[in-house]
C-alpha positions in Angstrom: 198.0 70.9 160.5 201.1 72.9 161.8 201.8 76.7 161.7 205.1 78.0 160.2 207.1 80.6 161.2 207.2 83.4 158.7 209.8 85.9 160.6 213.1 86.6 158.8 216.5 87.3 159.8 219.3 88.4 158.2 221.5 86.1 159.1 219.0 83.8 157.8 219.2 85.2 154.0 222.3 86.7 153.2 225.3 85.1 151.4 227.9 83.0 153.6 230.6 85.6 152.6 228.1 88.3 153.1 230.9 90.5 154.7 232.9 90.1 151.1 229.6 90.2 149.0 228.7 93.6 147.1 225.0 93.5 147.3 222.7 95.7 145.8 219.4 95.8 145.9 215.4 97.6 146.1 213.2 98.5 149.8 210.2 100.4 150.4 211.5 102.7 152.9 209.3 104.4 155.3 211.8 107.2 156.1 212.1 108.2 152.3 208.5 107.3 151.8 209.0 105.6 148.4 211.4 102.5 147.0 214.8 103.1 146.7 217.6 100.9 145.6 220.3 100.5 148.1 223.5 99.1 149.3 223.8 96.7 151.9 227.0 96.4 154.1 227.6 95.3 157.8 223.9 94.8 158.2 222.7 97.9 157.6 221.0 99.8 154.5 222.3 102.6 152.8 220.4 104.5 150.3 221.4 104.6 146.8 219.4 107.6 145.5 221.9 109.6 145.3 223.4 107.9 142.6 220.3 107.0 140.9 216.7 106.6 141.3 216.1 103.8 139.7 218.1 100.1 140.2 218.1 100.0 136.4 220.4 103.3 135.7 222.1 102.2 138.8 223.1 99.1 137.1 224.0 100.8 133.6 226.8 103.1 135.5 230.2 101.9 134.0 232.0 103.6 137.5 229.4 101.6 139.8 232.1 99.2 142.3 234.4 102.5 142.5 231.2 104.4 143.6 230.1 101.8 145.9 233.6 101.5 147.9 232.9 104.2 150.6 229.2 103.3 152.0 229.9 106.2 154.3 229.0 108.7 151.9 226.0 107.5 151.5 222.7 107.5 154.7 221.5 105.3 156.4 217.5 104.4 155.8 218.1 101.5 158.3 219.1 97.7 159.7 218.8 94.8 157.2 216.8 93.1 160.4 214.5 96.4 160.1 213.1 95.6 157.0 212.6 92.7 157.4 210.2 92.8 160.7 208.9 96.0 158.9 209.7 98.6 161.5 211.9 100.2 158.6 209.8 99.0 155.4 209.9 96.3 153.4 212.4 94.3 151.3 211.3 94.9 147.6 212.7 92.3 144.5 215.8 93.7 143.4 214.6 95.2 140.0 212.4 98.2 138.9 212.3 99.4 135.0 213.9 96.4 134.1 212.5 93.5 131.8 211.8 90.3 133.9 212.7 88.0 131.1 213.2 84.1 131.5 214.5 81.2 129.4 212.6 77.7 129.4 213.9 74.1 129.0 217.4 75.1 129.9 218.2 71.6 131.4 217.4 67.8 130.7 215.2 66.8 133.5 212.5 69.8 132.4 212.6 68.8 129.2 211.4 65.7 130.3 208.7 66.8 132.5 207.9 69.6 129.8 207.1 66.9 127.1 205.6 64.9 129.9 203.0 67.8 130.5 202.4 68.0 126.8 201.5 64.5 126.4 199.5 64.5 129.8 197.1 67.5 128.6 197.8 69.1 131.5 196.2 66.1 134.4 198.5 64.9 136.2 197.0 61.8 137.1 198.2 60.6 133.2 201.8 62.0 134.1 203.1 59.0 136.2 202.5 56.4 133.5 203.8 58.7 130.4 206.9 59.5 132.8 207.6 55.4 133.2 207.2 55.0 129.4 209.6 58.3 127.9 211.8 58.6 130.5 214.0 55.3 129.6 213.8 57.1 126.2 214.1 60.5 126.3 216.4 60.6 129.4 219.3 58.7 128.3 219.0 60.9 124.7 219.2 64.1 126.3 222.0 64.3 129.4 224.8 65.9 128.5 223.8 67.1 124.8 224.7 70.5 123.8 222.0 72.5 122.6 222.1 73.8 118.7 224.7 71.1 118.7 225.7 68.3 115.3 225.1 65.9 118.1 221.3 67.6 118.9 220.6 67.7 115.9 221.3 63.9 115.5 219.1 62.9 118.6 216.5 65.6 116.9 216.3 63.1 113.9 216.1 59.8 116.1 213.1 61.5 117.8 211.1 62.3 115.2 211.4 58.8 113.2 210.3 57.3 116.6 207.4 59.9 117.1 208.8 61.5 120.2 209.1 65.2 118.9 208.0 68.1 120.8 208.0 71.8 120.7 209.8 71.7 124.2 212.4 69.5 122.4 212.8 71.9 119.8 213.6 75.1 122.1 215.5 72.5 124.6 218.1 71.3 122.1 218.2 73.0 119.2 219.5 76.2 117.4 217.0 78.3 119.1 216.3 79.3 122.9 212.7 79.6 124.2 213.3 83.1 125.9 209.3 84.3 127.1 208.6 87.6 129.5 207.8 86.1 132.7 205.9 89.1 134.4 206.4 93.1 134.0 207.9 95.5 135.0 207.5 96.5 139.0 205.7 93.5 139.3 207.9 90.8 141.2 208.0 90.4 144.8 211.0 90.4 146.9 212.2 87.9 149.8 209.6 87.4 152.7 206.5 88.4 150.8 204.3 85.8 149.5 203.8 84.1 146.2 200.8 83.3 143.8 199.5 80.7 142.4 196.0 80.7 140.3 193.1 79.3 142.6 192.0 77.3 139.6 195.4 75.6 139.3 195.6 71.8 140.8 198.9 71.0 139.3 201.5 73.7 140.0 205.0 74.4 141.4 208.2 76.3 142.6 211.0 76.8 139.7 214.1 77.6 141.2 216.3 79.7 139.7 219.6 81.6 138.8 218.5 85.2 137.4 221.1 87.3 135.9 221.5 91.2 136.4 221.8 92.0 132.5 222.2 95.6 131.5 220.5 97.3 128.4 224.3 96.6 126.4 224.1 92.7 127.3 226.8 93.1 129.8 226.3 90.3 133.3 227.1 92.2 135.8 225.3 90.1 138.6 223.3 87.4 139.7 220.8 86.8 142.1 218.0 83.9 143.2 214.0 83.7 141.5 210.9 81.4 141.5 209.5 81.3 138.2 205.8 79.8 139.8 204.5 78.2 137.6 201.1 76.2 137.0 201.9 73.0 134.9 197.9 72.1 134.6 197.2 75.2 132.7 200.6 75.1 130.1 200.1 71.5 129.9 196.6 71.7 128.2 198.2 74.4 125.7 201.4 75.6 125.4 199.1 79.1 124.0 198.4 79.4 128.1 202.2 80.1 128.9 201.3 83.6 129.3 198.6 82.3 132.1 201.0 79.5 133.2 203.6 82.2 134.4 202.3 85.4 134.8 200.0 86.3 137.6 199.8 88.7 140.2 202.6 87.9 142.8 203.8 84.8 140.6 207.5 86.1 140.3 209.9 86.3 143.5 213.6 88.1 142.9 215.9 88.6 145.4 217.2 88.6 148.6 219.9 91.3 146.1 222.1 91.1 143.7 225.3 90.1 144.2 227.6 92.2 141.7 230.9 90.8 140.2 233.8 91.9 142.0 237.0 90.2 142.5 235.5 88.1 145.2 232.3 86.8 142.9 232.1 86.1 139.0 230.0 84.3 136.2 232.0 81.2 136.8 230.6 81.0 140.5 227.7 81.2 138.7 228.3 78.4 136.4 229.7 76.3 138.9 226.5 77.3 141.4 224.3 74.4 142.8 220.7 76.2 143.2 218.4 74.0 146.2 215.2 74.2 146.6 213.0 73.6 150.1 209.1 73.0 150.2 208.1 72.9 153.7 203.9 72.4 153.8 202.0 73.1 157.0 200.2 69.6 156.7 204.0 67.9 157.5 204.8 67.9 153.8 208.6 68.4 153.0 210.4 68.0 149.3 214.1 69.0 148.5 215.8 69.5 145.1 219.3 70.9 144.0 219.8 72.7 140.0 223.5 71.9 139.0 224.1 75.4 136.7 226.9 72.8 135.4 224.1 70.9 134.1 222.4 73.8 131.9 222.6 73.1 128.5 223.4 76.7 127.0 225.6 78.5 128.7 224.7 82.4 129.7 226.6 84.0 127.6 224.7 82.2 124.4 221.5 82.8 126.3 222.0 86.5 127.2 223.2 86.6 123.2 220.0 85.4 122.2 218.1 87.9 124.2 219.8 91.1 123.9 221.3 91.8 120.2 220.2 93.6 117.3 217.1 92.2 116.9 215.8 93.2 120.0 216.9 95.9 122.5 215.7 96.5 126.2 217.3 100.0 127.2 216.6 99.6 130.7 217.8 96.4 131.2 217.0 92.8 131.6 216.4 90.8 134.8 217.1 87.1 133.2 215.9 83.7 134.7 218.3 80.9 133.3 216.1 77.8 134.0 215.8 74.7 135.7 216.7 71.5 136.1 214.2 70.6 138.6 210.4 69.9 138.2 209.3 68.4 141.5 207.3 64.6 141.1 207.3 63.9 144.8 203.6 62.4 145.3 201.6 64.7 148.1 198.2 64.6 147.3 197.7 61.0 146.4 199.6 58.1 144.5 200.5 59.3 141.1 199.4 62.5 141.3 202.6 64.6 142.3 203.3 67.5 143.5 201.6 70.4 143.8 201.8 73.8 146.1 199.0 74.2 149.2 198.5 77.5 150.7 200.9 78.5 153.4 203.8 76.4 151.6 207.1 77.9 152.8 209.8 78.1 149.8 213.3 78.8 150.4 215.7 78.9 147.3 219.0 79.3 148.1 222.9 79.0 147.1 225.7 79.7 149.4 227.3 82.5 147.2 223.7 84.3 146.8 222.0 83.9 150.1 218.1 82.9 150.5 215.0 83.8 149.2 212.4 82.7 150.9 208.5 82.8 150.2 205.1 81.8 151.2 202.4 80.2 148.7 199.1 81.9 148.7 196.5 82.0 146.1 196.7 85.4 143.6 193.7 86.7 143.9 194.5 86.4 148.0 197.9 88.1 147.5 198.1 91.6 148.1 197.5 93.3 144.7 199.9 94.7 142.4 198.9 98.8 142.0 202.6 100.6 142.3 203.4 100.0 138.7 205.8 102.9 136.2 203.6 105.2 136.4 203.1 105.4 140.1 207.1 105.2 140.6 207.5 108.5 137.8 205.0 110.0 140.3 206.7 109.4 143.7 210.3 110.0 142.3 208.8 113.3 141.4 207.1 113.9 144.6 210.7 113.2 146.4 212.3 115.9 143.8 214.6 112.8 142.2 213.6 113.3 138.8 
């Protein structure tokens, strides 16, 4: 067994064009004795609490880009490196009051894997045989389909006639997207933290995803990276176990920062991005993969329109996972068993314009307990005179 280096540096996690990136996020600051919305510029962390006590309300500002133009008007809490090594505090997930939502089954390859989970009833030993039987039929049918289109309706009819229809295909190519709550507000972890898998799970995986920062009005103002840690055995046993498969202690990672849309970075850059995944285990196991956003079956705008509308509002905004194409199948514990995490795995999710989200895997009951929720935040802000 090898020991993985768990130290991070600013250079290791920042976008390749960091000098032209408008990056906001959250830190726990020892100096402020609490969480702060922050701006990163020139390797320094600037305190944005004079503009807003929370990141949620900060992102609601129509004048945000203008307000951030002069970083010198804000005090410095420390360097990013000082937060990554713990000297100045800790890097937090760039979300506080926002709802943490996710769209599922938004890529053809992940649609196929969800159907395989369903057919396998959560048993990884059956997955390979089912994959070999379904992939030639479903794979060609699903690639390039636009969800909710006339062509998608034709494919649905064909698959129903073949007895291959599934609840996952319904949300994958039908008119209504799957949108669910990934985690509770304030429960997500940031870059450098442990991510948790349920100790009873024997078949699980990371889900590298693009994450949108969305305001209460449905305006998309920026993007970041996320790991929608998933338990394939739990969800495969029953779709009604989705919440248990998705929402566990430290099972949602977001970061490192939200990159705001400006003259250097737009929603079009998100649509053209490729999200990469790298897993490195203490057992010497390695795995890589890529999710090209161009392969998504619904546009980010359509997904957001199904999330925020006259039927449902989010007054504190949303951080919104867009789904993943990558469902790992590389054998790890034995032939035909596919991929599952082992404790100590280093998981890196990256794309050049957003940087790298890096975390290490542990059982959820051994990750730091989540004990700083909305009530604790309000008390902390009140004590600091910010309410």
